[in-house]
N, C-alpha and C positions, 0 to 999 in steps of 0.2 A: 674179422670178417669184413668184407666190403659191403657198404650200404648203398643200395640202389638210390635212395633218396639223396644221399650225400653226392653220389655221382651226378645225378641229374641237376642238383643245385650248382655243381661246379661246371656244368656244361650247358647252362641256359643263357639266354640273351641273344640278341639278334646278330652279333658278330662272331658267335662261336661256330667254328667249322664242324661239319658232320664228321670229318676225319677224327676230330678230338672226341666226339661223342662215341663213335664206333670203337676207337682205341680204348676209351675209358670203360666201355662195356666189356671189351675183351679182357682188360685188366681185372675187372670184377670176376669174370668167369674163370680166368686163370687162377685167381686167389682161391676160389672154391675147389678147383681141381687140385691145386697144391695141398690144400688142407686135407683132402681125401687121401692123396698120396702119402703125406706125412703120417696120417693115422694108420695107413697100411704098413708103412715102415715101422711104426711103433707097435704093430700087432694089435691095434684097436679096431677090429673089423666093424663093430657096431657103429662107431663114429665115422669110419671110412664110408660105410654104406649111407649114412644120413647125409654126409657132405656130398657124396657122389650123386645122390638123388637130387639134392638141391642144385648142384651143378647141371645135371641132366635137364631138370625142369627149366633152369635159366637159359640154357643153350637152345632148347627147343623153342622157348618164347622169343629168343633173340632171332633165330632163323625165321620164325613166323613174321616178326616185324620186318625183317629184310624182304621177305617174299611179298608181303602185303604192301609195304611202303616203298622201300628203296628200289625194288625191281620195277614197280609201276612208274615211279618217277623217272627212272632211267629210260624206260620205254616212251613215256609221255614227252620227255624232253629231247628224245633222239640223241642221247649221249652216244657219241661215236665209239665203235669197238666194243660195246657192252652186250649186244644181243647174243653173241655166242657165249661170252662168259656167264650170262644169266642162266642158260641151260646147264652149263658146267657147275655153277653154284647150286642149282636145284639138285643135280645128281649128287654133288658132294654132301648137301644137307641130308639127303636120303641115306647115303653111306654112313655118315656120321651118326645119324639117329639109330641105325642098325647096330653100329659099333658100341654106342652108348648103352643100348638095351642089353647087348651081350655082356658088356662089362658089369652093368648093374646086376644082372642075373648071376654072374660068377661070384661077385662080391657077396650077394645075399645068400647064395648057396653055401659058401664057405662059412659065413657067419652063422647061418642056421645049423650047419653040421658041426659047429664048434671047432673048426680047423684053426689052429693057432697061427700057422705061417703058410702063406700061399705065394711061393717065389715066382711062379709063372705069371701071376697077376702084374708083377713089376714090368715084365716084357709087354704085356697088353697096355699098361699105362704109358710106357715109352712110345709104343706105336701110335696110340691115340694122341699123345702129345705132339708127335711129328705131324700127324694128319691135321690136327687143329691149328698148329703154328702156320703151316702152309696155307690153309684155308683162310685164317684170320688175315694174313698178309695180303692175300689176293682180294679179300673183301675191301680192304682199305684202298688198294690200287685200282680195282675194277669198279667199285661202287662209290665209296665216300669221296675220294679225291675228284673224280670227274663231276660228281654232283656239286661239290663245293665250287668248282669252276663255272658251273652252269646256272645254279639256282640263286635266287636273291635271298636276302635275310629272312623274309617272311615265309618263304617256302621251306627253308631249312628249319625254322622254328616249328612249322607244321609237322615235319618229320620227327622232330624231337618230342612234340606233344603226342604223336602216335606211339612212340616208344614208351612214354610214361603210361599210356593207356593199356598197353599190352602186359605190362608187369603188374603183379598183384601189389596191393598197398602195403603188404607186410614187410616189404624191403625198404 
């Protein structure tokens, strides 16, 4: 499992690009998502539910950090071409949170009901994976890269500090 502390230690320092931080965070979340998928493939719904809930919590925290920190910096700095994508990212965050809640509910219901195999959940995982892949790519291009070109090292470190504050210490 990916460690948030390890991620942050590998992405600290004044010369580290926000793109690297955001991509590292996406890799951590992808690993949790894949653990849940593998558990589903292995018919271990209890483990799939736990990993998916951890993934869900991490993704919601990640979106909160983006909205509270990156969006504000984009607006403050007047990063060109980002005002429209910010609204799009907010709508995508809402759609993703809804999809995550639906998936968690389906997983938990199957586990609670003692269902051994849930083939339709694989399709839901696939759709969610496509949605997240597109969203993650857009975050890097619309948020991280423009901010890297605009912000100084001190401002980038401030954003990394905010990310560390959003995540619980247990990681």
